[in-house]
N, C-alpha and C positions, 0 to 999 in steps of 0.2 A: 394330051396327057391322060392315060387311062387310069382309072380307080378301080381297086379291089381286084387285082390279078388281070387286068386287061393285057392287051397285046403288047403294051409298052414296058412290060415286066420282064426284064432281061434274066432274071434268076428263075424264072418259072420254067420247069421241065417237063416236057409232054411225053406221054407214053407212046411207044410205037404201036402201029396197027399189029393185031395178033396174026402171026404166022403159023403158030404150033399151039394146039389145044390138047390138054389133058383132061378127057371127059369125066365126068362125075362117077362113072362105072369103070374107070381106069386105074391100075395100080402099077407104077413103074418101080422096079427094084434095081438099083444101080445108079451110078452118076449120069449127069444130064450135063452135056456141053452144048451151048445154043448161041445163036445170034438172032437179031429181029426181036419179035414180040412171042413171049411165052405166056399162056394163060393156063392156071390151073384150077380145074373144078374137081379133080380126083385126089390121088395120093401119090407122091414120090418119096421112096425110102432110098435116099443117096444124096449126094452132093448135087448142087444145082450151080453151075458156072457159066457165066457169058464169055464169049470168045472176046479175047484181048484185042483191042483196036476196032472193033465192030460195034455199031450201036445195037443196044439191046434193053429190053425191059421184061420185068417179070411181074405178072398179077396173080394173086392168089384170092379166089373168091371165098365166100362165106363157107362154102362146102369144100374147100380146098384145103390140102395139108401137105407140108414139106417136112420130112424127117431127115435132116441133115443140114450141113452148112450151106450158105448161099453167099455168092459173090456175083454182084450184077452191078451196072450203073444206076439204073432206075428200077425201083421195086415199090409195088402197091400191094399191101396186105390186109385183107378183110377176113381171113381164115386163120389156120394155125400154122406155125413154125416152131420146129423143135431143132434148134442148133444156132449157131453164130450166124449172124446177118452181116455182110459187107455190102453197103450201097455206097458207090463211090460219087454218084452225083445227088440222087435224092430218094429219100425212103419216106413213104406215106403209110401210117398205120391208121386204117379206118375204125369205126366204132366196135366192130366185132373182132378185131384182130387179137389173136392171143400168141405171143412170142415168149418161149423159154429159150433163152440164150443171150448172149451179149450182142449189142447193135453197134457197129461202127459205120458212121454215116458223115456226109459232108453238109446236106440240107435234111432237116426232119421234119415232118408234119404229123401231129398226133391228133385224131378226134377224140372227143370225150367219149369214154367207154372202152377204149382200147387198153389192153394190159400187156405188161412187159414184166418178165421175172428173169433179170440179169442186169448188166451194167450197160449204160449208154455212153459210148465214146465218140466225141467229134474228131473225125478223122479226114481233114479238108483235102489231104492229098493222097488218100487211098493207100497209105504206106503199110497198113496192116493187112490188107486185101490180098488173098491168094489169088494167082494169075493163071493157074492151071490146076487140072483134077488132083494130081499127085501132091502138089505143094502144100506145105504147112506153113501157115503164118501165125504169129502170136502177137502179144503186145510187146511192140519194139521198145516203147518207152521204158517198161518195166523189164525187159531183157528176158522175157519168157515166150517159150514155144509150146503150143498145145500139141499133144500126141493123141490121136484117135482113142477115145474111150477114157481119157484121163484128164484131169485139170490142172493148169498151171499152178506152180507152187503158191503163187500170190492169192489164188482164188480157193475159198473153202467151199465144199459142197454142204449146202444147209438143208438139203432135202432129207437127208438120213443122218441125224445126229448120232455121234457115237455115244455108246452106252458103256460105262466103266463097269468092269467085272469084278 
C-alpha cells in the first residue's frame, strides 16, 4: 500500500505529455480545439476545448494566460485564466494561479496562494461542460444558460456596482 499519493492511489490523475506548446512570445486569437497535452506559456484569447472522447490535459505556466472559457478533462493552472473553467476529471490550482470565473470540477486541488474570483461548483459528471466550440452550457441545476458577454440572471456582476442617479 502506497502512502501520500503513491501508485496505489486510483483517484490520482496524471497529466499527459506535452504535444503542443504555446510559447511565451506567442498570442493566439481564436478558439483552440485540441487533444493530447497542451502547455501555455503565452496568451490565448478564445475558448480552449478538448476534443470529446480523446485524452487531453491543459497546463498553464506562471507566465501563461487564457482569456476565454476552458473545457478539458485535466487542467493545471499556475498562471491566469479569465473565463469559466470546466475540468471533468481533475483541476489543480498552483500557488501562482489567478482565476476570474466559475470553476466546475470533479476533483479539485488548491495550493496555498492560489486565487479564485468566482464560484466553485462540484460537477462530478461533467454535466455543465461544453463539448464543442460553439456550444453554450450553463448551470443546469439553476436552469440558466450563459450567453457570451452576459451573466446568467442568477449571477450578479460585483466588479462594477451600479450607481444610483
